[in-house]
MIDOSE-1310 file (N, C-alpha, C; in nm, 2 decimals, decimal comma, always signed):
residues 146
xxxx	+23,39/+0,57/+11,07/+23,39/+0,67/+11,17/+23,46/+0,79/+11,12; +23,40/+0,91/+11,14/+23,45/+1,03/+11,09/+23,57/+1,08/+11,17; +23,65/+1,17/+11,11/+23,77/+1,22/+11,17/+23,73/+1,30/+11,30; +23,62/+1,37/+11,29/+23,57/+1,44/+11,41/+23,54/+1,35/+11,52
xxxx	+23,47/+1,24/+11,49/+23,44/+1,14/+11,60/+23,56/+1,08/+11,66; +23,66/+1,05/+11,58/+23,79/+1,00/+11,63/+23,86/+1,10/+11,71; +23,86/+1,23/+11,67/+23,92/+1,33/+11,75/+23,85/+1,35/+11,88; +23,72/+1,35/+11,88/+23,64/+1,37/+12,00/+23,65/+1,25/+12,10
xxxx	+23,70/+1,14/+12,05/+23,74/+1,03/+12,14/+23,88/+1,05/+12,19; +23,97/+1,07/+12,10/+24,12/+1,08/+12,14/+24,16/+1,20/+12,22; +24,09/+1,31/+12,19/+24,13/+1,44/+12,26/+24,11/+1,42/+12,41; +23,99/+1,37/+12,46/+23,98/+1,35/+12,60/+24,08/+1,25/+12,66
xxxx	+24,10/+1,14/+12,58/+24,20/+1,04/+12,63/+24,34/+1,11/+12,65; +24,38/+1,19/+12,55/+24,50/+1,27/+12,56/+24,50/+1,36/+12,68; +24,38/+1,43/+12,70/+24,37/+1,52/+12,81/+24,39/+1,45/+12,94; +24,33/+1,34/+12,96/+24,35/+1,26/+13,09/+24,50/+1,23/+13,10
xxxx	+24,56/+1,18/+13,00/+24,70/+1,14/+13,01/+24,79/+1,26/+13,03; +24,76/+1,38/+12,98/+24,84/+1,50/+13,00/+24,82/+1,54/+13,15; +24,70/+1,53/+13,20/+24,68/+1,57/+13,35/+24,76/+1,47/+13,43; +24,75/+1,34/+13,40/+24,83/+1,24/+13,47/+24,98/+1,27/+13,46
xxxx	+25,02/+1,31/+13,35/+25,16/+1,35/+13,33/+25,20/+1,46/+13,42; +25,11/+1,56/+13,44/+25,14/+1,67/+13,53/+25,16/+1,62/+13,67; +25,07/+1,53/+13,71/+25,08/+1,47/+13,85/+25,21/+1,39/+13,86; +25,25/+1,33/+13,75/+25,38/+1,25/+13,76/+25,50/+1,33/+13,79
xxxx	+25,49/+1,46/+13,77/+25,60/+1,55/+13,80/+25,65/+1,54/+13,95; +25,55/+1,51/+14,03/+25,59/+1,49/+14,18/+25,68/+1,37/+14,19; +25,65/+1,26/+14,12/+25,73/+1,15/+14,12/+25,87/+1,18/+14,05; +25,86/+1,25/+13,94/+25,98/+1,28/+13,87/+26,08/+1,36/+13,95
xxxx	+26,02/+1,46/+14,03/+26,10/+1,54/+14,12/+26,18/+1,46/+14,22; +26,11/+1,35/+14,27/+26,18/+1,27/+14,37/+26,28/+1,18/+14,30; +26,24/+1,12/+14,18/+26,33/+1,03/+14,11/+26,46/+1,10/+14,07; +26,45/+1,23/+14,02/+26,57/+1,30/+13,98/+26,63/+1,38/+14,09
xxxx	+26,58/+1,37/+14,21/+26,64/+1,43/+14,33/+26,65/+1,58/+14,31; +26,55/+1,65/+14,26/+26,56/+1,79/+14,23/+26,59/+1,87/+14,36; +26,53/+1,82/+14,47/+26,55/+1,90/+14,60/+26,69/+1,92/+14,64; +26,77/+1,81/+14,63/+26,91/+1,82/+14,66/+26,99/+1,90/+14,55
xxxx	+26,96/+1,87/+14,43/+27,03/+1,94/+14,32/+27,01/+2,09/+14,32; +26,88/+2,13/+14,36/+26,85/+2,27/+14,36/+26,93/+2,35/+14,47; +26,97/+2,27/+14,58/+27,04/+2,34/+14,69/+27,18/+2,39/+14,64; +27,23/+2,33/+14,53/+27,36/+2,38/+14,48/+27,35/+2,50/+14,39
xxxx	+27,23/+2,54/+14,36/+27,21/+2,66/+14,27/+27,20/+2,79/+14,35; +27,23/+2,90/+14,29/+27,20/+3,03/+14,35/+27,05/+3,04/+14,37; +27,01/+3,12/+14,47/+26,87/+3,13/+14,49/+26,79/+3,18/+14,37; +26,84/+3,27/+14,29/+26,76/+3,31/+14,17/+26,74/+3,20/+14,07
xxxx	+26,84/+3,11/+14,06/+26,83/+3,00/+13,97/+26,73/+2,90/+14,02; +26,73/+2,88/+14,16/+26,63/+2,79/+14,22/+26,49/+2,84/+14,19; +26,47/+2,97/+14,20/+26,34/+3,04/+14,18/+26,30/+3,03/+14,03; +26,39/+3,05/+13,94/+26,36/+3,04/+13,80/+26,32/+2,89/+13,77
xxxx	+26,40/+2,80/+13,82/+26,37/+2,65/+13,79/+26,23/+2,62/+13,85; +26,20/+2,67/+13,97/+26,06/+2,64/+14,03/+25,95/+2,71/+13,94; +25,97/+2,83/+13,91/+25,87/+2,91/+13,83/+25,85/+2,84/+13,69; +25,95/+2,81/+13,63/+25,94/+2,74/+13,49/+25,87/+2,61/+13,50
xxxx	+25,91/+2,53/+13,60/+25,85/+2,40/+13,62/+25,70/+2,42/+13,65; +25,66/+2,51/+13,74/+25,52/+2,53/+13,77/+25,44/+2,58/+13,65; +25,50/+2,68/+13,58/+25,43/+2,73/+13,46/+25,41/+2,62/+13,35; +25,51/+2,53/+13,34/+25,50/+2,42/+13,24/+25,39/+2,33/+13,29
xxxx	+25,40/+2,29/+13,41/+25,30/+2,19/+13,47/+25,16/+2,25/+13,46; +25,14/+2,38/+13,50/+25,01/+2,44/+13,50/+24,96/+2,45/+13,36; +25,05/+2,49/+13,27/+25,01/+2,50/+13,13/+24,97/+2,37/+13,07; +25,04/+2,26/+13,10/+25,00/+2,13/+13,05/+24,87/+2,08/+13,11
xxxx	+24,85/+2,11/+13,24/+24,72/+2,08/+13,31/+24,61/+2,15/+13,24; +24,62/+2,27/+13,21/+24,52/+2,35/+13,14/+24,49/+2,29/+13,00; +24,59/+2,26/+12,93/+24,57/+2,19/+12,80/+24,50/+2,06/+12,81; +24,54/+1,98/+12,91/+24,47/+1,86/+12,94/+24,32/+1,87/+12,97
xxxx	+24,29/+1,97/+13,05/+24,15/+2,00/+13,09/+24,07/+2,05/+12,97; +24,13/+2,13/+12,88/+24,07/+2,17/+12,76/+24,03/+2,05/+12,67; +24,13/+1,96/+12,66/+24,11/+1,84/+12,58/+24,00/+1,75/+12,64; +23,99/+1,75/+12,77/+23,89/+1,66/+12,83/+23,75/+1,72/+12,82
xxxx	+23,74/+1,85/+12,85/+23,61/+1,91/+12,86/+23,56/+1,99/+12,74; +23,65/+2,02/+12,65/+23,62/+2,10/+12,53/+23,66/+2,04/+12,40; +23,66/+1,91/+12,39/+23,71/+1,85/+12,26/+23,62/+1,89/+12,14; +23,49/+1,91/+12,17/+23,40/+1,95/+12,06/+23,44/+2,09/+12,01
xxxx	+23,48/+2,18/+12,10/+23,52/+2,31/+12,06/+23,65/+2,31/+11,98; +23,74/+2,22/+12,02/+23,87/+2,21/+11,95/+23,85/+2,16/+11,81; +23,74/+2,09/+11,78/+23,71/+2,03/+11,65/+23,62/+2,12/+11,57; +23,57/+2,23/+11,63/+23,50/+2,33/+11,55/+23,60/+2,40/+11,46
xxxx	+23,58/+2,40/+11,33/+23,68/+2,46/+11,24/+23,68/+2,62/+11,26; +23,80/+2,66/+11,29/+23,82/+2,81/+11,30/+23,97/+2,84/+11,29; +24,00/+2,96/+11,27/+24,14/+3,00/+11,25/+24,21/+2,98/+11,39; +24,15/+3,01/+11,50/+24,21/+2,99/+11,63/+24,23/+2,84/+11,65
xxxx	+24,13/+2,76/+11,61/+24,15/+2,62/+11,63/+24,26/+2,56/+11,55; +24,28/+2,61/+11,43/+24,39/+2,57/+11,34/+24,53/+2,61/+11,40; +24,53/+2,74/+11,45/+24,66/+2,79/+11,50/+24,69/+2,71/+11,63; +24,59/+2,69/+11,72/+24,61/+2,62/+11,84/+24,66/+2,48/+11,82
xxxx	+24,59/+2,41/+11,72/+24,63/+2,27/+11,69/+24,78/+2,26/+11,64; +24,81/+2,36/+11,55/+24,95/+2,36/+11,50/+25,05/+2,39/+11,61; +25,02/+2,48/+11,70/+25,11/+2,51/+11,81/+25,13/+2,39/+11,90; +25,02/+2,32/+11,93/+25,02/+2,21/+12,02/+25,10/+2,09/+11,95
xxxx	+25,08/+2,07/+11,82/+25,15/+1,97/+11,75/+25,30/+2,00/+11,75; +25,34/+2,13/+11,72/+25,48/+2,16/+11,72/+25,54/+2,15/+11,86; +25,47/+2,19/+11,96/+25,52/+2,18/+12,10/+25,55/+2,03/+12,13; +25,46/+1,94/+12,10/+25,48/+1,80/+12,13/+25,59/+1,74/+12,04
xxxx	+25,60/+1,79/+11,91/+25,70/+1,74/+11,82/+25,84/+1,78/+11,88; +25,85/+1,91/+11,93/+25,98/+1,95/+11,99/+26,01/+1,87/+12,11; +25,91/+1,83/+12,19/+25,94/+1,75/+12,31/+25,99/+1,61/+12,26; +25,93/+1,56/+12,16/+25,97/+1,43/+12,10/+26,11/+1,43/+12,05
xxxx	+26,15/+1,54/+11,99/+26,29/+1,56/+11,94/+26,38/+1,57/+12,06; +26,34/+1,64/+12,16/+26,43/+1,66/+12,28/+26,45/+1,52/+12,34; +26,35/+1,44/+12,34/+26,36/+1,30/+12,40/+26,48/+1,23/+12,35; +26,51/+1,25/+12,22/+26,62/+1,17/+12,16/+26,76/+1,25/+12,15
xxxx	+26,75/+1,38/+12,14/+26,87/+1,46/+12,12/+26,92/+1,55/+12,23; +26,83/+1,57/+12,33/+26,87/+1,66/+12,44/+26,88/+1,57/+12,57; +26,78/+1,49/+12,60/+26,78/+1,41/+12,72/+26,85/+1,28/+12,70; +26,99/+1,29/+12,70/+27,07/+1,17/+12,66/+27,13/+1,10/+12,79
xxxx	+27,14/+1,18/+12,90/+27,21/+1,12/+13,02/+27,11/+1,03/+13,09; +27,17/+0,92/+13,15/+27,09/+0,84/+13,23/+27,04/+0,92/+13,36; +26,92/+0,89/+13,40/+26,86/+0,96/+13,52/+26,83/+0,87/+13,64; +26,86/+0,74/+13,62/+26,84/+0,65/+13,73/+26,93/+0,53/+13,72
xxxx	+26,96/+0,47/+13,83/+27,05/+0,35/+13,83/+26,97/+0,23/+13,77; +26,84/+0,23/+13,79/+26,75/+0,12/+13,74/+26,73/+0,13/+13,59; +26,81/+0,05/+13,52/+26,80/+0,06/+13,37/+26,67/+0,02/+13,32; +26,60/-0,08/+13,38/+26,47/-0,12/+13,34/+26,37/-0,01/+13,35
xxxx	+26,37/+0,06/+13,46/+26,28/+0,18/+13,49/+26,31/+0,29/+13,39; +26,44/+0,32/+13,37/+26,48/+0,42/+13,27/+26,43/+0,39/+13,13; +26,46/+0,27/+13,09/+26,41/+0,23/+12,95/+26,26/+0,24/+12,94; +26,19/+0,19/+13,04/+26,04/+0,19/+13,04/+25,99/+0,34/+13,03
xxxx	+26,05/+0,43/+13,11/+26,01/+0,56/+13,11/+26,04/+0,63/+12,98; +26,15/+0,60/+12,92/+26,19/+0,66/+12,80/+26,10/+0,62/+12,68; +26,07/+0,49/+12,68/+25,98/+0,43/+12,58/+25,84/+0,49/+12,60; +25,79/+0,49/+12,72/+25,66/+0,55/+12,75/+25,65/+0,69/+12,71
xxxx	+25,75/+0,77/+12,74/+25,75/+0,91/+12,71/+25,75/+0,93/+12,56; +25,84/+0,86/+12,49/+25,85/+0,87/+12,34/+25,71/+0,84/+12,28; +25,65/+0,73/+12,33/+25,52/+0,70/+12,27/+25,41/+0,81/+12,30; +25,42/+0,86/+12,42/+25,32/+0,97/+12,45/+25,35/+1,09/+12,36
xxxx	+25,47/+1,14/+12,35/+25,50/+1,25/+12,27/+25,47/+1,23/+12,12; +25,49/+1,11/+12,07/+25,45/+1,07/+11,94/+25,30/+1,08/+11,92; +25,23/+1,02/+12,02/+25,08/+1,02/+12,01/+25,03/+1,16/+12,01; +25,08/+1,25/+12,10/+25,03/+1,39/+12,11/+25,06/+1,46/+11,98
xxxx	+25,18/+1,44/+11,92/+25,22/+1,51/+11,80/+25,13/+1,47/+11,69; +25,10/+1,34/+11,67/+25,01/+1,29/+11,57/+24,87/+1,34/+11,59; +24,82/+1,33/+11,71/+24,69/+1,37/+11,74/+24,67/+1,52/+11,71; +24,75/+1,61/+11,76/+24,74/+1,75/+11,73/+24,77/+1,78/+11,58
xxxx	+24,86/+1,70/+11,52/+24,88/+1,72/+11,38/+24,76/+1,68/+11,30; +24,69/+1,58/+11,34/+24,56/+1,54/+11,28/+24,46/+1,64/+11,30; +24,45/+1,70/+11,42/+24,35/+1,81/+11,45/+24,38/+1,93/+11,36; +24,51/+1,96/+11,34/+24,55/+2,07/+11,25/+24,51/+2,04/+11,11
xxxx	+24,54/+1,92/+11,06/+24,50/+1,88/+10,92/+24,35/+1,89/+10,90; +24,28/+1,85/+11,01/+24,13/+1,86/+11,00/+24,09/+2,01/+10,99; +24,15/+2,09/+11,08/+24,11/+2,23/+11,09/+24,13/+2,30/+10,96; +24,24/+2,27/+10,89/+24,27/+2,34/+10,76/+24,20/+2,27/+10,64
xxxx	+24,13/+2,16/+10,66/+24,06/+2,09/+10,56/+24,14/+1,99/+10,48; +24,26/+1,96/+10,53/+24,34/+1,86/+10,46/+24,29/+1,72/+10,47; +24,22/+1,69/+10,58/+24,16/+1,56/+10,61/+24,01/+1,58/+10,66; +23,93/+1,47/+10,64/+23,80/+1,47/+10,69/+23,69/+1,55/+10,62
xx	+23,72/+1,60/+10,50/+23,62/+1,66/+10,42/+23,53/+1,56/+10,36; +23,40/+1,57/+10,38/+23,31/+1,48/+10,33/+23,20/+1,54/+10,24
């Protein structure tokens, strides 16, 4: 199976999971009790938090939809494709690093749930990093040349 064929299978899978991740933010907001925590912030800080969360979620949803509906375009070799793949890979790599070095505080009393969510998140960030890294490597001709 060619690298392009593998990418055209995995990109939509990643896209669906990224869209699901966006929807999971509603659960995350309740789990982390953002509503009550935000009440302690100044109004401008509440607004900044809301705006940044919405932009992040909308941006992720758009990336997910691109992966679902335009995986063929992502695998067409181009400068924009290479730059996009590198940016996506670095974005997810930074999220993977944050998982271990920034998000260190417990976020729920349920240690089984916390451990499960941390493991699932780590696996997702790793998958996205590798996938977009592979896409970048393909875009620049490092893999998949036949």
